[in-house]
C-alpha positions as CSV (number, residue, x, y, z in Angstrom):
1,X,-65.0,82.1,42.5
2,X,-64.0,78.3,42.6
3,X,-62.6,76.9,45.7
4,X,-58.9,76.0,45.9
5,X,-58.3,72.3,45.6
6,X,-55.8,70.3,47.4
7,X,-53.5,68.0,45.5
8,X,-54.5,64.7,46.8
9,X,-51.2,63.0,45.9
10,X,-49.4,65.4,48.0
11,X,-51.9,65.1,50.9
12,X,-51.1,61.4,51.1
13,X,-47.3,62.0,51.3
14,X,-46.9,65.1,53.5
15,X,-48.2,66.0,57.0
16,X,-48.0,69.4,58.5
17,X,-46.2,69.8,61.9
18,X,-47.3,72.0,64.8
19,X,-44.7,74.7,63.8
20,X,-45.9,74.7,60.0
21,X,-43.3,72.6,58.6
22,X,-44.1,69.5,56.5
23,X,-42.8,65.9,57.2
24,X,-42.6,63.0,54.9
25,X,-41.4,59.4,54.9
26,X,-38.4,58.2,52.8
27,X,-38.8,56.0,49.8
28,X,-37.3,52.6,48.9
29,X,-38.5,50.8,52.1
30,X,-41.3,48.6,50.7
31,X,-39.6,45.7,48.8
32,X,-36.2,44.1,47.9
33,X,-35.0,44.6,51.4
34,X,-32.8,41.6,51.4
35,X,-30.1,43.5,49.3
36,X,-30.2,46.6,51.5
37,X,-27.9,46.9,54.6
38,X,-29.4,47.0,58.1
39,X,-28.1,50.5,58.6
40,X,-29.7,51.7,55.3
41,X,-33.0,50.2,56.2
42,X,-32.9,51.6,59.7
43,X,-32.3,55.2,58.3
44,X,-35.2,54.7,55.9
45,X,-37.6,54.2,58.8
46,X,-37.2,57.8,60.0
47,X,-39.3,60.7,58.7
48,X,-37.8,63.7,57.3
49,X,-38.7,67.5,57.2
50,X,-39.2,69.1,53.8
51,X,-36.2,71.3,52.8
52,X,-36.6,75.1,52.6
53,X,-36.0,75.0,48.9
54,X,-39.0,72.7,48.3
55,X,-41.3,74.3,50.9
56,X,-42.9,76.9,48.5
57,X,-43.9,74.0,46.2
58,X,-45.4,71.9,48.8
59,X,-47.4,74.9,50.2
60,X,-48.8,75.4,46.9
61,X,-49.9,71.8,46.7
62,X,-51.4,71.9,50.2
63,X,-53.0,75.3,50.5
64,X,-55.4,74.2,53.3
65,X,-52.9,72.3,55.4
């Protein structure tokens, strides 16, 4: 039997927390920052936890954590 492979694109974007949830960083914080408000840029700095509706898909992409 072949081994289950990890999706490398997903591995670079998601990290598993101690409780088994997945965290990710928001997009749109890399360039053209002059047109974005300070409040918007501040909220883009924070990480987010993957929603329950997408958890099954992320688990399938990252079978080994």
